[in-house]
LUMLOLO-367174 format. One record per residue: residue in one letter; z, x negated, y negated of N, C-alpha, C in turn. Coordinates in steps of 0.1 Angstrom, whole numbers, plus 5000, padded with zeros to 4 digits. Atoms other than C-alpha are relative to their C-alpha. Layout:
N
AZXYZXYZXY;...
This chain:
366
M500549945012499549985000500349934984;P499950075010498949844967501450054990;A499049935010501849804944499649944987;F500550045012501049764904501150004993;D499149935009504249884890500549844995;S499350115006505149484885499049924988;W500650105010502049374861500850004993;R499250035011504049434836500649924993;S499250095000506049204839499749815002;R500950124994503248954848499849944984;G500650045013502048704822498449985005;L501350035000498548574818499749875009;T500250114988499248244835500150025017;D499949984989500348414866498450015005;M501449934997496448544866499049925002;V501450114999494348284858500149845006;P499950074993494048024880500149864990;P499950075004494547664871498949924990;S501550025003490847584870499350075003;P500749874995489247894872498249974999;V501550034999485947864886498950094990;P501049955011482947894859499650135007;G500949835000481248244857501050115005;T499349884992484048434874500750054988;F499149955012486248664852501149944994;D498650105001489248434855499449884990;W500450085010487048214834499950054988;L500249905014485748484808501749974991;V499050005007489448504804500449884990;S499650125006490348174797499349944991;I501350005010487048154774500850104987;F499849925007488648444757501349954992;R498850075002492348284754499949884989;A500450175006490647944741499550044989;H500949995012488748114711500850024991;Q499449985014489848154677500250164997;K499349845000489748544678501150045008;W499149984990492348534705501549984988;K499249995014494548364674500450074989;E500049895010493748614652500650105003;I499749924998495448844670501650025000;D498350015000499348994667499949975012;H499750064986501248884691501050115012;K499849904994502049224700498850075006;T501449974992498349294711499749895010;Q500450094992498348964727500150065013;R499349944988500749094751499750115009;L501249884994498949424758498849935006;Y500850084996496049224762500049915015;E499850054986497348994786500450095014;Q499349974987499149264808498650105003;G501649914995495449474809499349875005;L501050114988493449144821500649985010;A500149984992495849114843499850105012;L500249844991496149454858498249975007;F501050014994492449404862499949895008;A500250114989492149064877500349985014;N499149994985495049114903499450105008;H500249874989493249414917499549945010;I500450064984492349334954499250125002;L501049914994488849454965500350025015;K500049934978487949585003500149895004;D500050084993487049265010501449855000;G498750065002490449115000500349884987;S500250145008489248884973500850104984;R499849975011490748934934499050044996;A501650005009488249074910500449934992;G500050115011489248804886499049905007;S500550124988487748564913498350055000;K501149955000484348784912499149944988;Q501150045011481148624891499350114993;I500549925008480648804864498450054997;S501350004997476848774867499550165007;D500149914991477549044895500750114998;F499649885002479549284876499050154994;T500749955002477749594874500750174991;K498949905007479049934853500850115011;A499449914989479550124887501549935004;F498750074997482049864894501150004994;V498550005012484249854864500550145005;D499349835004484350244870500750015014;A499049954990485550214903501449915002;I498650055005488249974894500950044994;Y499549935007489150184868500750135005;A499849894992489150484893501949965008;K499350104991491550254914501349994994;L498750055013493850124881500350154995;L499349905005494450464872500850095007;I498849914990496450604900500649925008;V499050094993499550424915500750045009;E499049944987501450494949501149945000;A499050074999504650454952500850065011;E499049954993507650524973501250074997;D498649905011510350804964500949955012;A498650014996513950814977500050055019;H500549954991512651005008498849965007;G500850124995509950745020498750094999;N501549915002507151015008499249864991;I501050145004504150824994499650114982;V500649885012503751004955498849914995;K500550005006501050944938499950034981;R500050005014501050924898498849944991;E501350085003498750844874500449974986;R499750135011498850564846498849954989;R501550035008495950624821500049934992;R499850075013497650474790499849865005;Y500350154998497750124809499049965007;A501550034995494450144828499050004990;N500950045013492850244793500149864998;A499650135009494649954779499149885005;A500850164996493249704804498850004999;M501350015003489849824801499550004984;T500250035011490049774762499749895001;A499750104999491549464771498649885003;C500750084991488749324794498350044993;R501249975007486049484771499949924986;R500250085007487049284742500049865005;A500350134999487348964760498549985006;W501649984997483449034774499549984988;F500750055014482349044737500149904992;V499450125003484648734728499049885007;G500850094992483048574754498549965000;Q501249995003479548664750499549934986;R500950115009479248494719500349894997;A500050145001481048204725499349925011;Q500850054994478948154756499250085004;E501249915003475948364750498849975013;T500950024990473748144779500850065016;K499249984990476748234805500650155000;V499849925001477948564797499050125000;P501049875005475448874800500150104989;A500149955013474849054768500650155003;I499749844999475049404785501850025006;N498450025001479349434784500050135011;P500149894988479749694817501550054994;F498549965008483549774799499550064990;S500649925014481649914769499650175004;R500749855001480950304763500850055013;M499349964986483350374795500450184996;G500349885005483950714776501850055007;L498650034997487750644782500950144994;K499649905011489750964776501949975001;A498849995001493350964762500750065011;H499149914992494851224785499050025011;A500749934989493951364818499450144993;P500549915004491451664816501050125000;G498949924996493651994809501149974993;R498550055008496751774794500049994991;P500050075018497651784758500349924998;A499850175002497651454742501449994998;R498650045009501151294738499949994985;E500050035017502151274702501349964998;T499150075000504651054691501050134990;P499749945010507651284676500149984988;T500250035014507751324637501850074997;A498949945006511251324620500050084988;T500149945013512151524594501049934989;W499550135008513751394562502250035003;D498550024996517251554572500449945011;E499650074990517051404607500249894996;L500150155001516351084591501850004993;V498750025009519651134566501050025015;A498849994993521751264597499949865011;F500650094993520150964620501049874991;R499450115011521350714588501750015000;M498449995001525050864588500349965012;S499550054991525450784626499849885002;A500450164997524150454623500849934997;K499150075011526650384593501750045012;K499150004994529350534616500249945009;L499850044981528850374648499749834994;G500150114998528550034629498549935002;Y501150085000524649984628499850034986;N500149985012524149974590498749945000;S501450065001521049744591498950085009;V501149884997519050024614499950124994;G500549885011519850274592499749994984;T501050025011518350084566499050014999;A501550004997515650004583499650155002;A500649834998515050384592499650054986;L500749925009514750464555499249904995;L501550085002512350164550498850025004;T501549984996510050284577499550134995;W500349875006510150604560499249994986;E500950005011509650514526498749874999;W500650084996507250234536499050005005;L501349994988505150334563500549915009;Q500250124997506150014577499650035018;R500150004988505549974619501449925004;E498850114995508949824639499549895000;E500550165000507149504644500449934986;H500350125011507049394611501350054992;V498549995007510549584598501049915008;F499150064996512149384622499549885003;G500450165000510049074629498949924993;A500750075010508249004598500449994986;F499249975014510049144570501449854999;E499250114999511848824554500750054985;I499749975015514148804524499549984992;S500950035011511748614506499150104994;H501149905004509448894507500750114988;Y499449905003512149114492500349954979;R499950085011512349044449500049884998;P499950105004511748714447500349974987;K499850025014512548534416498650014993;E500850015009508948484406499550155003;R500249895000508348844414501250115001;P499049924993511649044413499650164997;N500149844999510249394406499150035009;S501349954985508349394437500349965015;V499450044990508549354473498449975009;K501150074992506149164495499750135017;I500049944991504749424523498749925005;V501050084993502949244552499950125014;H500449924991500749434581500149925012;P500050044991501249214611498750045010;K500949974991498749424632498449974995;N501150065003495749394610499949904985;G500050125009496849114585499850034988;E499849965012497049314556501649954994;E498950015008499449204528499650084986;A500449885014500249374495501249974989;W498950005004502849354471500450114990;W499749875004504449664461500949984987;P499249955009505949784429501150055001;L498749924995509949894431500250074986;F500349945014509750014392498750104996;D501049925004507650274377499749974987;E500350045011506150224343500950024988;T498849995006509450324325501249895002;G498450134996511850064345500650075009;E498649974989513350334367499449975014;P500250074988513450224402499450135007;L500949894991510950424427500950015011;F499149964989513550374458501849934994;P498150024999517050354445501049995013;E498549994990519050414474499349885013;L500550114988516550184500500749874992;M499750155004516849884470501449994996;A498549995005520749944463500449885020;E499650064985521049854502499349895003;L500450125000518649594504500549874993;D499350105009520249414472501149955010;A498650024995523449424490499849875016;I500550124990521549224522499849874996;K500650175008519848964500501549954994;E498850065002523148904488500749915009;A499150054992524848844520499349895010;I500350074995521948674536498849914993;V501050085008520048374522498550015003;S501750014995516748344542500150025014;G500649954990515048454573499950164999;L500649885002514348794585501450074997;M498949925014516049064561501050115013;F498749934988517549304597500549915011;R499450084989520149114619501050095003;R498849914991522349274645501149984991;D498549925010525349434627501249925009;H498650044993527749274653500149885007;E500450124995528248914663499950005012;H500150044986526948724693500949905007;R498950144997529048504714499349885001;R500750104998526348264717499749944982;S500749995010525348264679501050014987;R499149965007527848214652499050084984;T500249935005525548364630499050145010;P500549874996523848744632498849975005;L501050004995521048754654498850125000;P501449895001517448924647500350115011;W500049894993517349264662498549985011;I501249994992513649154675500249855007;T499550144987514148854706498649934996;A501450145006511848534700498650025012;R501949984992509048704727499950114995;K500349905004509048964702500250125008;D499749924997510449204720501650064991;L498949905005512849544706500250095013;R499749924993513749694736501950025003;Y498949995001517349604729500550124983;L500049955012517049764696499750175001;R500749914995515250084711501250085006;R498449944995518750154730500950034989;V499449985007520450114703500050164991;V500549895004518450354684500150145008;R500049914992518250594711501950044998;K498349984999522550564711500350064988;I499849955009522450654677499550124996;V500449845001520250984679500850105008;V499249944995522551094706501050024989;A498949995010525551044682499750104990;A500349945018523651224650499950095007;G499849914992523351514675498150084995;I501249984999519451534668498849985009;R500549994993516651574687499849865009;T499750144991516651334717498949945000;E501350024998512951284720499849914986;L500350075014512751114682500649835005;S500150144995512450704683499849954984;F499850035013512650494653498450034995;T501549995003508750534652499950114992;S499849875004509550904643500149984984;F499749965010510750814610498949934991;R502150015005507150624602499450124997;H500749874999505750944611500350114990;G499349825010507951184590499449924986;G500050045016507450944559498250035000;F501249945001503651024565499450124997;T500049885000503851364569500650054987;E499249965012506351384538498649964991;G501050025008503251204520499050114999;A500949894996500851494534500650114991;D499749885005502951744524500050044983;S499750035012503351594489498250024993;D501549985006499551634484499449864994;L500450105004498851274480498650005007;T501550014999495251164481499749925015;D500450104991493550954513500349864995;A499850145004493550664488501449964998;E498450065001497250694481500650015013;L498850044988498450714516499549835007;R500550154995496050404525500449894995;A499250135008497350184496501650025007;A498950004994500550284513500449935015;S500350034990500050244546499149865004;R501450084997496949984545499350015006;H500949964992495250184568498649954992;R501550035006491150064560499350145001;S500849875002489850424566500850145002;T499249894999490750764567499550105015;R500049954985489850794605501549955000;Q498750065001493050564606501250094995;L498749975006495450724591500250154998;P499850144994484950564572499849974981;T500550035012485450524532501349904996;Y499250075004487050224519500850034984;A499649935012489350284487500849904995;K499050165001491049944466501450124999;R498149985005494949984467500149944984;T499450025016496249974433501250024997;R498750015002499649954418500550134992;K500049875002498950294401499950105009;Q500249904991498150474431501349975010;L498850004992501150354449501250044992;I498849965009503750424418499950144999;S500649875000501850784418500650055014;G499549934989502150814455501449995003;S498750034998505950724456500850114992;K499449895011506650964426500050105010;K500249864996504951274443500950045013;R499749954989506551204480501950024994;R498550005003510251194461500250114989;E500049885004509451514442500250085010;E500449884992508451684470501049985011;R498850044996511751554489500850064994;T498949975003513951694463499850184994;K500249835004512252044464500950055019;V499749904982513652084502501949994998;A498350025005517651954491500049874994;V499150105010519651724473499749895010;I499850144990519251364488501149954999;S498750044994522151244506499749845000;T500150145003522750914493501249945010;W499650134990524250574516501550055005;N498650015006527650624499500750105006;D499649885002528050984504501250005014;T499249974988529850934541501149904998;
């Protein structure tokens, strides 16, 4: 019985032989990893690509060989489709010894996406050796099984954010409560909030009225204004909390664990050296349960809540893209200039919409 559940824990080094045979899929992956395009990919996406490439390459064929050992010149669309169908379904044994089949569409799709990217990059790097026709292209991958609704990330409301922050403070996780407000206000992904946002990005001496926003996923950077044209703060609650953190921490990542670690005298970052956030997510779940809000909510739910608030505030597509750094309306195919005026206007609209619903609960109310 094939067992593929362990693929998520495998690294790419477990998949590619030390000296892959030229022309094989393993060789193609090695070309991809050595290319500049690989270095331009953010760390999280690299890990997803590694897992996806390993899932495909380690698939055992009927003749007992690995898919990764096969010559790519022999790859056909039918061959790729057949492996995809196999990867889509995984068999496991339940507690009673019964064989249970389940679908893992998300991981199978991610594998095909990684293979498609590897083929395109390899073809440009080795165009005389890699066929021009990419068998992983135009596969018509579906995000969910036919007849099943699409899975969406639950969106938090402003009241749920307030409750989450109050709960975080009571449990001693002040940094997580502040980070939740930040992801709501500035529409940042959790990888950025906990893995890229540094003390030096917030109100540095050369730009005391701005904050540097970095998006690791697409490489976009921007300086956000923290005050409007009259000098009024655009994010008073958030700024007060970040100012306090900046006074206590001289350099490095803004958000660190609130409790001391036995192996370190200084607070450790929430994100690990391997860019992992599993511990943070366990803490977030603990806070959610204690707050008595919907248990399906995650840290990402607060970012989605910020987007929803922006839409409810009648922000234009340009204003939303200025905030989120999305390049197109499809992602949030027209480009728009991100301006200081758009950022200020968008921030004001959202705050006005928020106060229509309820009086803002500040961090110091509890």
